[in-house]
PyMOL CGO cylinders between C-alpha atoms (Angstrom):
from pymol import cmd
from pymol.cgo import CYLINDER

trace = [
    CYLINDER, -31.96, -1.26, 7.53, -30.51, 1.82, 5.89, 0.3, 1, 1, 1, 1, 1, 1,
    CYLINDER, -30.51, 1.82, 5.89, -27.29, 1.50, 7.90, 0.3, 1, 1, 1, 1, 1, 1,
    CYLINDER, -27.29, 1.50, 7.90, -26.82, -2.11, 6.75, 0.3, 1, 1, 1, 1, 1, 1,
    CYLINDER, -26.82, -2.11, 6.75, -27.29, -1.19, 3.08, 0.3, 1, 1, 1, 1, 1, 1,
    CYLINDER, -27.29, -1.19, 3.08, -24.91, 1.74, 3.39, 0.3, 1, 1, 1, 1, 1, 1,
    CYLINDER, -24.91, 1.74, 3.39, -22.37, -0.47, 5.13, 0.3, 1, 1, 1, 1, 1, 1,
    CYLINDER, -22.37, -0.47, 5.13, -22.68, -3.19, 2.47, 0.3, 1, 1, 1, 1, 1, 1,
    CYLINDER, -22.68, -3.19, 2.47, -22.08, -0.61, -0.25, 0.3, 1, 1, 1, 1, 1, 1,
    CYLINDER, -22.08, -0.61, -0.25, -18.97, 0.71, 1.55, 0.3, 1, 1, 1, 1, 1, 1,
    CYLINDER, -18.97, 0.71, 1.55, -17.70, -2.82, 2.17, 0.3, 1, 1, 1, 1, 1, 1,
    CYLINDER, -17.70, -2.82, 2.17, -18.11, -3.89, -1.45, 0.3, 1, 1, 1, 1, 1, 1,
    CYLINDER, -18.11, -3.89, -1.45, -16.46, -0.73, -2.73, 0.3, 1, 1, 1, 1, 1, 1,
    CYLINDER, -16.46, -0.73, -2.73, -13.44, -0.65, -0.41, 0.3, 1, 1, 1, 1, 1, 1,
    CYLINDER, -13.44, -0.65, -0.41, -12.70, -4.19, 0.81, 0.3, 1, 1, 1, 1, 1, 1,
    CYLINDER, -12.70, -4.19, 0.81, -10.05, -4.83, -1.86, 0.3, 1, 1, 1, 1, 1, 1,
    CYLINDER, -10.05, -4.83, -1.86, -8.39, -1.51, -1.23, 0.3, 1, 1, 1, 1, 1, 1,
    CYLINDER, -8.39, -1.51, -1.23, -8.23, -2.18, 2.52, 0.3, 1, 1, 1, 1, 1, 1,
    CYLINDER, -8.23, -2.18, 2.52, -6.76, -5.62, 1.81, 0.3, 1, 1, 1, 1, 1, 1,
    CYLINDER, -6.76, -5.62, 1.81, -4.08, -4.29, -0.54, 0.3, 1, 1, 1, 1, 1, 1,
    CYLINDER, -4.08, -4.29, -0.54, -3.05, -1.60, 1.92, 0.3, 1, 1, 1, 1, 1, 1,
    CYLINDER, -3.05, -1.60, 1.92, -2.76, -4.17, 4.67, 0.3, 1, 1, 1, 1, 1, 1,
    CYLINDER, -2.76, -4.17, 4.67, -1.00, -6.77, 2.54, 0.3, 1, 1, 1, 1, 1, 1,
    CYLINDER, -1.00, -6.77, 2.54, 1.55, -4.22, 1.36, 0.3, 1, 1, 1, 1, 1, 1,
    CYLINDER, 1.55, -4.22, 1.36, 2.51, -3.77, 5.01, 0.3, 1, 1, 1, 1, 1, 1,
    CYLINDER, 2.51, -3.77, 5.01, 2.04, -7.20, 6.60, 0.3, 1, 1, 1, 1, 1, 1,
    CYLINDER, 2.04, -7.20, 6.60, 2.93, -9.32, 3.57, 0.3, 1, 1, 1, 1, 1, 1,
    CYLINDER, 2.93, -9.32, 3.57, 0.67, -11.95, 5.09, 0.3, 1, 1, 1, 1, 1, 1,
    CYLINDER, 0.67, -11.95, 5.09, -2.68, -12.98, 3.63, 0.3, 1, 1, 1, 1, 1, 1,
    CYLINDER, -2.68, -12.98, 3.63, -4.29, -14.10, 6.90, 0.3, 1, 1, 1, 1, 1, 1,
    CYLINDER, -4.29, -14.10, 6.90, -3.09, -11.06, 8.84, 0.3, 1, 1, 1, 1, 1, 1,
    CYLINDER, -3.09, -11.06, 8.84, -4.40, -8.81, 6.09, 0.3, 1, 1, 1, 1, 1, 1,
    CYLINDER, -4.40, -8.81, 6.09, -7.79, -10.51, 6.09, 0.3, 1, 1, 1, 1, 1, 1,
    CYLINDER, -7.79, -10.51, 6.09, -7.94, -10.03, 9.88, 0.3, 1, 1, 1, 1, 1, 1,
    CYLINDER, -7.94, -10.03, 9.88, -7.15, -6.36, 9.45, 0.3, 1, 1, 1, 1, 1, 1,
    CYLINDER, -7.15, -6.36, 9.45, -9.89, -5.95, 6.83, 0.3, 1, 1, 1, 1, 1, 1,
    CYLINDER, -9.89, -5.95, 6.83, -12.42, -7.51, 9.21, 0.3, 1, 1, 1, 1, 1, 1,
    CYLINDER, -12.42, -7.51, 9.21, -11.30, -5.25, 12.06, 0.3, 1, 1, 1, 1, 1, 1,
    CYLINDER, -11.30, -5.25, 12.06, -11.40, -2.16, 9.85, 0.3, 1, 1, 1, 1, 1, 1,
    CYLINDER, -11.40, -2.16, 9.85, -14.93, -2.81, 8.68, 0.3, 1, 1, 1, 1, 1, 1,
    CYLINDER, -14.93, -2.81, 8.68, -16.12, -3.68, 12.17, 0.3, 1, 1, 1, 1, 1, 1,
    CYLINDER, -16.12, -3.68, 12.17, -14.77, -0.32, 13.30, 0.3, 1, 1, 1, 1, 1, 1,
    CYLINDER, -14.77, -0.32, 13.30, -16.51, 1.38, 10.36, 0.3, 1, 1, 1, 1, 1, 1,
    CYLINDER, -16.51, 1.38, 10.36, -19.83, -0.27, 11.17, 0.3, 1, 1, 1, 1, 1, 1,
    CYLINDER, -19.83, -0.27, 11.17, -19.61, 0.81, 14.80, 0.3, 1, 1, 1, 1, 1, 1,
    CYLINDER, -19.61, 0.81, 14.80, -18.72, 4.42, 13.92, 0.3, 1, 1, 1, 1, 1, 1,
    CYLINDER, -18.72, 4.42, 13.92, -20.42, 5.03, 10.56, 0.3, 1, 1, 1, 1, 1, 1,
    CYLINDER, -20.42, 5.03, 10.56, -22.35, 8.05, 11.77, 0.3, 1, 1, 1, 1, 1, 1,
    CYLINDER, -22.35, 8.05, 11.77, -19.14, 9.85, 12.77, 0.3, 1, 1, 1, 1, 1, 1,
    CYLINDER, -19.14, 9.85, 12.77, -17.02, 9.15, 9.67, 0.3, 1, 1, 1, 1, 1, 1,
    CYLINDER, -17.02, 9.15, 9.67, -16.90, 12.03, 7.20, 0.3, 1, 1, 1, 1, 1, 1,
    CYLINDER, -16.90, 12.03, 7.20, -14.33, 10.89, 4.62, 0.3, 1, 1, 1, 1, 1, 1,
    CYLINDER, -14.33, 10.89, 4.62, -14.74, 7.12, 4.31, 0.3, 1, 1, 1, 1, 1, 1,
    CYLINDER, -14.74, 7.12, 4.31, -11.89, 6.53, 1.84, 0.3, 1, 1, 1, 1, 1, 1,
    CYLINDER, -11.89, 6.53, 1.84, -9.37, 8.44, 3.93, 0.3, 1, 1, 1, 1, 1, 1,
    CYLINDER, -9.37, 8.44, 3.93, -10.63, 6.72, 7.06, 0.3, 1, 1, 1, 1, 1, 1,
    CYLINDER, -10.63, 6.72, 7.06, -10.23, 3.26, 5.51, 0.3, 1, 1, 1, 1, 1, 1,
    CYLINDER, -10.23, 3.26, 5.51, -6.73, 4.08, 4.27, 0.3, 1, 1, 1, 1, 1, 1,
    CYLINDER, -6.73, 4.08, 4.27, -5.62, 5.43, 7.63, 0.3, 1, 1, 1, 1, 1, 1,
    CYLINDER, -5.62, 5.43, 7.63, -7.17, 2.72, 9.79, 0.3, 1, 1, 1, 1, 1, 1,
    CYLINDER, -7.17, 2.72, 9.79, -5.99, -0.09, 7.47, 0.3, 1, 1, 1, 1, 1, 1,
    CYLINDER, -5.99, -0.09, 7.47, -2.46, 1.28, 7.53, 0.3, 1, 1, 1, 1, 1, 1,
    CYLINDER, -2.46, 1.28, 7.53, -2.39, 1.81, 11.30, 0.3, 1, 1, 1, 1, 1, 1,
    CYLINDER, -2.39, 1.81, 11.30, -3.90, -1.57, 12.17, 0.3, 1, 1, 1, 1, 1, 1,
    CYLINDER, -3.90, -1.57, 12.17, -1.49, -3.31, 9.80, 0.3, 1, 1, 1, 1, 1, 1,
    CYLINDER, -1.49, -3.31, 9.80, 1.49, -1.53, 11.32, 0.3, 1, 1, 1, 1, 1, 1,
    CYLINDER, 1.49, -1.53, 11.32, 0.26, -2.51, 14.78, 0.3, 1, 1, 1, 1, 1, 1,
    CYLINDER, 0.26, -2.51, 14.78, 0.02, -6.15, 13.68, 0.3, 1, 1, 1, 1, 1, 1,
    CYLINDER, 0.02, -6.15, 13.68, 3.54, -6.07, 12.26, 0.3, 1, 1, 1, 1, 1, 1,
    CYLINDER, 3.54, -6.07, 12.26, 4.92, -4.45, 15.42, 0.3, 1, 1, 1, 1, 1, 1,
    CYLINDER, 4.92, -4.45, 15.42, 3.10, -6.98, 17.58, 0.3, 1, 1, 1, 1, 1, 1,
    CYLINDER, 3.10, -6.98, 17.58, 4.40, -9.95, 15.59, 0.3, 1, 1, 1, 1, 1, 1,
    CYLINDER, 4.40, -9.95, 15.59, 8.06, -8.99, 15.33, 0.3, 1, 1, 1, 1, 1, 1,
    CYLINDER, 8.06, -8.99, 15.33, 9.02, -11.54, 17.94, 0.3, 1, 1, 1, 1, 1, 1,
    CYLINDER, 9.02, -11.54, 17.94, 7.23, -14.40, 16.17, 0.3, 1, 1, 1, 1, 1, 1,
    CYLINDER, 7.23, -14.40, 16.17, 8.78, -16.61, 13.53, 0.3, 1, 1, 1, 1, 1, 1,
    CYLINDER, 8.78, -16.61, 13.53, 6.62, -17.30, 10.50, 0.3, 1, 1, 1, 1, 1, 1,
    CYLINDER, 6.62, -17.30, 10.50, 6.91, -21.08, 10.25, 0.3, 1, 1, 1, 1, 1, 1,
    CYLINDER, 6.91, -21.08, 10.25, 3.45, -21.84, 8.95, 0.3, 1, 1, 1, 1, 1, 1,
    CYLINDER, 3.45, -21.84, 8.95, 2.96, -23.07, 5.41, 0.3, 1, 1, 1, 1, 1, 1,
    CYLINDER, 2.96, -23.07, 5.41, 0.15, -21.14, 3.77, 0.3, 1, 1, 1, 1, 1, 1,
    CYLINDER, 0.15, -21.14, 3.77, -1.91, -22.18, 0.79, 0.3, 1, 1, 1, 1, 1, 1,
    CYLINDER, -1.91, -22.18, 0.79, -1.06, -20.21, -2.34, 0.3, 1, 1, 1, 1, 1, 1,
    CYLINDER, -1.06, -20.21, -2.34, -3.11, -17.04, -2.63, 0.3, 1, 1, 1, 1, 1, 1,
    CYLINDER, -3.11, -17.04, -2.63, -4.62, -16.21, -6.01, 0.3, 1, 1, 1, 1, 1, 1,
    CYLINDER, -4.62, -16.21, -6.01, -2.60, -19.08, -7.57, 0.3, 1, 1, 1, 1, 1, 1,
    CYLINDER, -2.60, -19.08, -7.57, 0.70, -17.48, -6.62, 0.3, 1, 1, 1, 1, 1, 1,
    CYLINDER, 0.70, -17.48, -6.62, 3.56, -19.95, -6.83, 0.3, 1, 1, 1, 1, 1, 1,
    CYLINDER, 3.56, -19.95, -6.83, 6.39, -19.87, -4.29, 0.3, 1, 1, 1, 1, 1, 1,
    CYLINDER, 6.39, -19.87, -4.29, 8.69, -18.53, -6.99, 0.3, 1, 1, 1, 1, 1, 1,
    CYLINDER, 8.69, -18.53, -6.99, 6.25, -15.75, -7.87, 0.3, 1, 1, 1, 1, 1, 1,
    CYLINDER, 6.25, -15.75, -7.87, 5.75, -14.90, -4.19, 0.3, 1, 1, 1, 1, 1, 1,
    CYLINDER, 5.75, -14.90, -4.19, 9.53, -14.64, -3.77, 0.3, 1, 1, 1, 1, 1, 1,
    CYLINDER, 9.53, -14.64, -3.77, 9.76, -12.29, -6.77, 0.3, 1, 1, 1, 1, 1, 1,
    CYLINDER, 9.76, -12.29, -6.77, 6.90, -10.18, -5.37, 0.3, 1, 1, 1, 1, 1, 1,
    CYLINDER, 6.90, -10.18, -5.37, 8.56, -9.93, -1.95, 0.3, 1, 1, 1, 1, 1, 1,
    CYLINDER, 8.56, -9.93, -1.95, 11.87, -8.95, -3.53, 0.3, 1, 1, 1, 1, 1, 1,
    CYLINDER, 11.87, -8.95, -3.53, 10.15, -6.29, -5.63, 0.3, 1, 1, 1, 1, 1, 1,
    CYLINDER, 10.15, -6.29, -5.63, 8.22, -4.94, -2.64, 0.3, 1, 1, 1, 1, 1, 1,
    CYLINDER, 8.22, -4.94, -2.64, 11.43, -4.84, -0.60, 0.3, 1, 1, 1, 1, 1, 1,
    CYLINDER, 11.43, -4.84, -0.60, 13.13, -2.86, -3.38, 0.3, 1, 1, 1, 1, 1, 1,
    CYLINDER, 13.13, -2.86, -3.38, 10.21, -0.43, -3.46, 0.3, 1, 1, 1, 1, 1, 1,
    CYLINDER, 10.21, -0.43, -3.46, 10.29, -0.04, 0.36, 0.3, 1, 1, 1, 1, 1, 1,
    CYLINDER, 10.29, -0.04, 0.36, 14.01, 0.68, 0.29, 0.3, 1, 1, 1, 1, 1, 1,
    CYLINDER, 14.01, 0.68, 0.29, 13.59, 3.17, -2.54, 0.3, 1, 1, 1, 1, 1, 1,
    CYLINDER, 13.59, 3.17, -2.54, 10.72, 4.87, -0.69, 0.3, 1, 1, 1, 1, 1, 1,
    CYLINDER, 10.72, 4.87, -0.69, 12.94, 5.44, 2.34, 0.3, 1, 1, 1, 1, 1, 1,
    CYLINDER, 12.94, 5.44, 2.34, 14.84, 8.02, 0.28, 0.3, 1, 1, 1, 1, 1, 1,
    CYLINDER, 14.84, 8.02, 0.28, 11.71, 10.01, -0.61, 0.3, 1, 1, 1, 1, 1, 1,
    CYLINDER, 11.71, 10.01, -0.61, 10.77, 13.24, 1.11, 0.3, 1, 1, 1, 1, 1, 1,
    CYLINDER, 10.77, 13.24, 1.11, 7.78, 13.20, 3.47, 0.3, 1, 1, 1, 1, 1, 1,
    CYLINDER, 7.78, 13.20, 3.47, 5.56, 14.82, 0.84, 0.3, 1, 1, 1, 1, 1, 1,
    CYLINDER, 5.56, 14.82, 0.84, 6.68, 12.34, -1.82, 0.3, 1, 1, 1, 1, 1, 1,
    CYLINDER, 6.68, 12.34, -1.82, 6.03, 9.40, 0.52, 0.3, 1, 1, 1, 1, 1, 1,
    CYLINDER, 6.03, 9.40, 0.52, 2.53, 10.67, 1.35, 0.3, 1, 1, 1, 1, 1, 1,
    CYLINDER, 2.53, 10.67, 1.35, 1.52, 11.25, -2.24, 0.3, 1, 1, 1, 1, 1, 1,
    CYLINDER, 1.52, 11.25, -2.24, 3.16, 8.04, -3.50, 0.3, 1, 1, 1, 1, 1, 1,
    CYLINDER, 3.16, 8.04, -3.50, 1.47, 5.98, -0.80, 0.3, 1, 1, 1, 1, 1, 1,
    CYLINDER, 1.47, 5.98, -0.80, -1.94, 7.57, -1.42, 0.3, 1, 1, 1, 1, 1, 1,
    CYLINDER, -1.94, 7.57, -1.42, -1.72, 7.11, -5.19, 0.3, 1, 1, 1, 1, 1, 1,
    CYLINDER, -1.72, 7.11, -5.19, 0.10, 3.79, -5.50, 0.3, 1, 1, 1, 1, 1, 1,
    CYLINDER, 0.10, 3.79, -5.50, -1.12, 1.79, -2.50, 0.3, 1, 1, 1, 1, 1, 1,
    CYLINDER, -1.12, 1.79, -2.50, -4.47, 3.40, -1.75, 0.3, 1, 1, 1, 1, 1, 1,
    CYLINDER, -4.47, 3.40, -1.75, -5.69, 4.21, -5.22, 0.3, 1, 1, 1, 1, 1, 1,
    CYLINDER, -5.69, 4.21, -5.22, -6.51, 7.85, -4.56, 0.3, 1, 1, 1, 1, 1, 1,
    CYLINDER, -6.51, 7.85, -4.56, -6.81, 9.99, -7.67, 0.3, 1, 1, 1, 1, 1, 1,
    CYLINDER, -6.81, 9.99, -7.67, -5.01, 13.33, -7.92, 0.3, 1, 1, 1, 1, 1, 1,
    CYLINDER, -5.01, 13.33, -7.92, -8.11, 15.31, -7.03, 0.3, 1, 1, 1, 1, 1, 1,
    CYLINDER, -8.11, 15.31, -7.03, -8.59, 13.29, -3.83, 0.3, 1, 1, 1, 1, 1, 1,
    CYLINDER, -8.59, 13.29, -3.83, -4.91, 13.62, -2.93, 0.3, 1, 1, 1, 1, 1, 1,
    CYLINDER, -4.91, 13.62, -2.93, -4.99, 17.38, -3.47, 0.3, 1, 1, 1, 1, 1, 1,
    CYLINDER, -4.99, 17.38, -3.47, -8.04, 17.76, -1.23, 0.3, 1, 1, 1, 1, 1, 1,
    CYLINDER, -8.04, 17.76, -1.23, -6.67, 15.46, 1.46, 0.3, 1, 1, 1, 1, 1, 1,
    CYLINDER, -6.67, 15.46, 1.46, -3.27, 17.20, 1.58, 0.3, 1, 1, 1, 1, 1, 1,
    CYLINDER, -3.27, 17.20, 1.58, -4.59, 20.68, 0.80, 0.3, 1, 1, 1, 1, 1, 1,
    CYLINDER, -4.59, 20.68, 0.80, -2.37, 21.13, -2.25, 0.3, 1, 1, 1, 1, 1, 1,
    CYLINDER, -2.37, 21.13, -2.25, -3.07, 21.90, -5.90, 0.3, 1, 1, 1, 1, 1, 1,
    CYLINDER, -3.07, 21.90, -5.90, -3.91, 18.92, -8.11, 0.3, 1, 1, 1, 1, 1, 1,
    CYLINDER, -3.91, 18.92, -8.11, -1.01, 19.80, -10.41, 0.3, 1, 1, 1, 1, 1, 1,
    CYLINDER, -1.01, 19.80, -10.41, 1.31, 19.79, -7.39, 0.3, 1, 1, 1, 1, 1, 1,
    CYLINDER, 1.31, 19.79, -7.39, 0.09, 16.32, -6.44, 0.3, 1, 1, 1, 1, 1, 1,
    CYLINDER, 0.09, 16.32, -6.44, 0.82, 15.12, -9.99, 0.3, 1, 1, 1, 1, 1, 1,
    CYLINDER, 0.82, 15.12, -9.99, 4.34, 16.57, -9.99, 0.3, 1, 1, 1, 1, 1, 1,
    CYLINDER, 4.34, 16.57, -9.99, 5.15, 15.18, -6.55, 0.3, 1, 1, 1, 1, 1, 1,
    CYLINDER, 5.15, 15.18, -6.55, 3.91, 11.72, -7.56, 0.3, 1, 1, 1, 1, 1, 1,
    CYLINDER, 3.91, 11.72, -7.56, 5.83, 11.72, -10.83, 0.3, 1, 1, 1, 1, 1, 1,
    CYLINDER, 5.83, 11.72, -10.83, 9.04, 12.79, -9.05, 0.3, 1, 1, 1, 1, 1, 1,
    CYLINDER, 9.04, 12.79, -9.05, 8.56, 10.08, -6.43, 0.3, 1, 1, 1, 1, 1, 1,
    CYLINDER, 8.56, 10.08, -6.43, 7.81, 7.47, -9.09, 0.3, 1, 1, 1, 1, 1, 1,
    CYLINDER, 7.81, 7.47, -9.09, 10.92, 8.47, -11.03, 0.3, 1, 1, 1, 1, 1, 1,
    CYLINDER, 10.92, 8.47, -11.03, 13.07, 8.12, -7.89, 0.3, 1, 1, 1, 1, 1, 1,
    CYLINDER, 13.07, 8.12, -7.89, 11.57, 4.74, -6.99, 0.3, 1, 1, 1, 1, 1, 1,
    CYLINDER, 11.57, 4.74, -6.99, 11.96, 3.38, -10.50, 0.3, 1, 1, 1, 1, 1, 1,
    CYLINDER, 11.96, 3.38, -10.50, 15.53, 4.62, -10.61, 0.3, 1, 1, 1, 1, 1, 1,
    CYLINDER, 15.53, 4.62, -10.61, 16.42, 2.62, -7.50, 0.3, 1, 1, 1, 1, 1, 1,
    CYLINDER, 16.42, 2.62, -7.50, 14.50, -0.54, -8.40, 0.3, 1, 1, 1, 1, 1, 1,
    CYLINDER, 14.50, -0.54, -8.40, 15.42, -3.23, -10.85, 0.3, 1, 1, 1, 1, 1, 1,
    CYLINDER, 15.42, -3.23, -10.85, 11.89, -3.32, -12.27, 0.3, 1, 1, 1, 1, 1, 1,
]
cmd.load_cgo(trace, "trace")
């Protein structure tokens, strides 16, 4: 019973974050929902062995999403999906264009900038969590993020 309550707490706290990580990679609502289900199934099966749940969720969500994208490269997306969160086709197009600009801009970042930017922007880590995860000073994490953000903004039309 304790495991179920703990799992429910984790699920409620991190399900949106797992979805956003996945959606930022797959750009597909259904694929992202599948990833979230797989991530939390994996968490439930291995809860006793997971030390840093937030880092685990970020890593597993990212890796599973990348695997889905790699596995679906040969498929054409010809399905019509219902609008998600009342997103119009025009708005979805704008979002995809913006995300593509951000991806292109991120390709010019250093490895450290990519890590910190991804952790802060996509995964919602705070600077303290980033500094602990990457074993750097919190002020260093802030500076790296701000430099990365400046570079990304400079290359995007947003």
